[in-house]
GUVO-966138 format. One record per residue (C-alpha): x, y negated, z; residue in three letters. Coordinates in steps of 0.2 Angstrom, whole numbers, plus 5000, padded with zeros to 4 digits. Each point is the difference from the previous one (the first is absolute). Layout:
% GUVO-966138
SITE     c1     c2     c3   rest
SITE      X      Y      Z    ALA
...
END
This chain:
% GUVO-966138
SITE     c1     c2     c3   rest
SITE   4786   4033   5760    MET
SITE   5005   5011   4986    SER
SITE   5012   5001   4984    TRP
SITE   4987   4994   4988    ASN
SITE   4997   4983   5011    GLU
SITE   5019   4997   5003    TYR
SITE   5002   5002   4982    LEU
SITE   4985   4989   4995    TYR
SITE   5009   4986   5011    TRP
SITE   5015   5006   4992    TYR
SITE   4993   4995   4986    ALA
SITE   4994   4984   5003    GLN
SITE   5018   4995   5005    ASP
SITE   5007   5007   4983    ARG
SITE   4988   5000   4989    GLY
SITE   4994   5015   4988    GLY
SITE   4984   5010   4999    VAL
SITE   4994   5007   5014    PHE
SITE   4988   5017   4999    PHE
SITE   4994   5008   5017    GLY
SITE   4989   4996   5013    THR
SITE   5001   4993   5016    GLU
SITE   4994   5015   5008    LYS
SITE   4999   5016   4989    GLY
SITE   5005   5020   4996    GLY
SITE   5013   4995   4987    LYS
SITE   5017   4991   5003    GLU
SITE   5000   4982   4990    GLY
SITE   5012   4997   4983    LEU
SITE   5007   4985   4996    LEU
SITE   5006   4992   4986    PHE
SITE   5015   4988   4998    LEU
SITE   5002   4992   4985    GLU
SITE   5022   5001   4990    ASP
SITE   5005   4992   4989    PRO
SITE   5007   5017   4995    GLU
SITE   4981   5009   5001    GLY
SITE   4988   5003   5013    PRO
SITE   5005   5007   5019    MET
SITE   4988   5010   5010    VAL
SITE   5001   5003   5019    ILE
SITE   4994   5014   5009    HIS
SITE   5001   5019   5010    THR
SITE   5002   5014   4997    GLN
SITE   5000   5016   5007    VAL
SITE   5018   5010   5001    VAL
SITE   4993   5016   5010    SER
SITE   4982   5006   5008    SER
SITE   5003   5012   5014    GLY
SITE   4992   5005   5017    ARG
SITE   5003   4986   5007    TYR
SITE   4996   4991   4987    GLY
SITE   5007   4985   4989    GLU
SITE   5015   4996   4994    SER
SITE   4998   4983   4991    ARG
SITE   5014   4987   4991    SER
SITE   4997   4983   4995    ALA
SITE   5003   4998   4981    VAL
SITE   5007   4984   4988    ALA
SITE   4999   5008   4984    ALA
SITE   5004   4992   4981    VAL
SITE   4999   5008   4983    ARG
SITE   5015   4998   4989    VAL
SITE   5005   5008   4981    LYS
SITE   5014   5008   4998    LEU
SITE   5009   5009   4986    GLU
SITE   4995   5018   5006    ARG
SITE   4995   5009   5015    PRO
SITE   5010   4997   5016    TYR
SITE   4996   5003   5017    THR
SITE   5011   4993   5016    LEU
SITE   4995   5001   5020    ARG
SITE   5012   4992   5012    VAL
SITE   4993   5005   5015    GLY
SITE   5000   4992   5017    PRO
SITE   5016   4998   5011    GLN
SITE   5005   5016   5013    SER
SITE   5011   5005   5010    SER
SITE   5001   5018   4997    LEU
SITE   5000   4996   4980    ARG
SITE   5015   4987   5004    GLU
SITE   5010   5015   5011    GLY
SITE   4997   5013   4985    ILE
SITE   5007   4987   4990    ASN
SITE   5012   4997   5008    ASN
SITE   5008   5020   5001    VAL
SITE   4994   5001   4979    LEU
SITE   5010   4984   4997    GLY
SITE   5017   5007   5010    GLY
SITE   4999   5015   4989    LEU
SITE   4999   4993   4984    ASP
SITE   5016   4990   5005    ARG
SITE   5008   5012   5004    GLY
SITE   4996   5010   4984    ALA
SITE   5007   4986   4989    ARG
SITE   5017   4999   5012    MET
SITE   5004   5016   4991    ILE
SITE   4991   4998   4985    GLY
SITE   4983   5005   5000    ARG
SITE   4981   4994   5000    LYS
SITE   4987   5005   5010    THR
SITE   4985   4990   4995    GLY
SITE   4996   5003   5020    LEU
SITE   4996   4980   5003    HIS
SITE   4996   4988   4987    ARG
SITE   5001   4982   5006    ASP
SITE   4997   4990   4985    TYR
SITE   5010   4989   5004    GLY
SITE   4990   4993   5011    ALA
SITE   5004   5009   5016    PRO
SITE   4997   4988   5013    GLU
SITE   4980   5007   4993    ILE
SITE   5003   5019   4998    THR
SITE   5010   5003   5013    ASN
SITE   4984   5002   5014    ASP
SITE   4987   5001   4986    ARG
SITE   4996   5015   4990    ARG
SITE   4997   4994   4980    VAL
SITE   4994   5013   4987    LYS
SITE   4999   4995   4981    THR
SITE   4998   5005   4984    SER
SITE   5014   4993   4992    GLU
SITE   5015   4996   5011    PRO
SITE   5010   4990   4990    GLU
SITE   4984   4985   4997    PHE
SITE   4998   4999   5019    THR
SITE   5017   4996   5003    ARG
SITE   4995   4985   4989    TRP
SITE   4986   4997   5011    VAL
SITE   5008   5001   5014    LEU
SITE   5009   4986   4997    GLN
SITE   4990   4988   5002    SER
SITE   5006   4988   5013    ARG
SITE   4981   4995   5006    GLU
SITE   4994   5018   5000    LEU
SITE   5013   5005   5012    ARG
SITE   5000   4987   5011    GLU
SITE   4982   5002   5002    LEU
SITE   5004   5018   5003    LEU
SITE   5012   4995   5012    GLU
SITE   4988   4990   5010    ALA
SITE   4987   5010   5000    GLN
SITE   5005   5018   5005    PRO
SITE   4982   5008   5000    ASP
SITE   4997   4995   4986    PHE
SITE   5003   5011   4983    TRP
SITE   4995   4996   4981    VAL
SITE   4994   5014   4987    GLN
SITE   4999   4998   4983    VAL
SITE   4992   5013   4988    SER
SITE   4987   5001   4982    PRO
SITE   4982   4997   4998    VAL
SITE   4998   5015   4992    GLY
SITE   5011   5014   4992    PRO
SITE   5011   4993   4987    GLU
SITE   4995   4982   5003    GLU
SITE   5010   4986   4999    ARG
SITE   4988   4992   5012    ILE
SITE   5008   5000   5018    HIS
SITE   4992   4995   5018    LEU
SITE   5014   4993   5010    VAL
SITE   4995   5001   5017    GLU
SITE   5009   4992   5020    ALA
SITE   4993   5009   5015    GLN
SITE   5000   5000   5018    VAL
SITE   4994   5015   5010    SER
SITE   4984   4992   5011    MET
SITE   5005   5013   5014    GLU
SITE   5019   4991   4999    GLN
SITE   4993   4982   4999    GLU
SITE   4993   4996   5017    VAL
SITE   4995   4983   4993    SER
SITE   4990   5007   4987    ILE
SITE   4995   5018   5008    ARG
SITE   4994   4992   5017    ASP
SITE   4993   4982   4998    GLU
SITE   4991   5006   4983    VAL
SITE   4995   5015   5005    PHE
SITE   4998   4997   5020    GLY
SITE   4980   4996   5009    LEU
SITE   4998   4981   5003    PHE
SITE   4987   4995   5010    GLU
SITE   4989   4986   4993    GLU
SITE   5008   4984   4993    MET
SITE   4992   4985   4992    ASP
SITE   5008   4997   4982    GLN
SITE   5011   4988   5008    GLU
SITE   5007   5009   5013    ALA
SITE   5002   5016   4988    ARG
SITE   5007   4988   4987    ARG
SITE   5014   4994   5013    LYS
SITE   5004   5023   5004    GLU
SITE   5004   5003   4983    TYR
SITE   5013   4981   5000    GLU
SITE   5006   5007   5016    ASP
SITE   5005   5020   4992    CYS
SITE   5012   5003   4990    GLY
SITE   4990   5007   4987    PHE
SITE   5000   4985   4986    PRO
SITE   5021   5002   5005    ARG
SITE   5002   5017   4994    GLN
SITE   4989   4998   4987    LEU
SITE   5008   4988   4992    ASP
SITE   5017   5010   5001    ALA
SITE   4989   5015   4992    LEU
SITE   4995   4989   4986    VAL
SITE   5015   4994   4998    GLU
SITE   5009   5016   4999    LEU
SITE   4988   5002   4988    ALA
SITE   5007   4990   4990    ARG
SITE   5020   5001   5001    ALA
SITE   4996   5021   4997    ALA
SITE   4989   4996   4984    ARG
SITE   5015   4985   4994    ASP
SITE   5012   5014   5004    ALA
SITE   4993   5011   4988    VAL
SITE   4995   4990   4986    THR
SITE   5019   4991   5000    ALA
SITE   5009   5013   4991    TRP
SITE   4994   5008   4986    PRO
SITE   5002   5019   5003    MET
SITE   5015   5009   4993    PRO
SITE   4997   5016   4987    MET
SITE   4999   5015   5006    LYS
SITE   5013   5013   4996    PRO
SITE   4995   5012   4987    LEU
END
């Protein structure tokens, strides 16, 4: 079975418009209707090298913000947690003697930022974004997932909000979607789809993309300092 076939079955259950074929050289796309705007589900190449390509599954929506803004909340990392604990300790020590270092920002959501790398163009607005309880809970529940917000072009107000997960880390997506299966009839293929983790993982990815969209549009962006 292939990514396209799994995505086809997912569309049969969840609705939407599927663009793809059962057998083809390109991975398919799925467009889902949403009251706040359409969502697209697809795969993308994250990196490519001598040992092959690294891909992620993506659920993406579009939003309009007051000005260009970027945000990336990366996947959980035990190394990142250790680094942030050290930087946080240095920050706390500096505050005790009346100094600021700015070595570690928790953006008001230490449960997220302690073991995830956060990169953003506007830290103050990001602090507001990360106050979304739903977004924080979903990120905590899915340690391998991450979110990204970027303008679609230079000086653009339209932004792409993406939830992603690496296919190399998610066994339910990687092994079962890109693995090679012996020939099965349609009933067996349908059962294979229903029994695997793909539908649940994709549901979680869609939910995270919606939560990230709602978080970045919940508040007007603050005025930038002159």
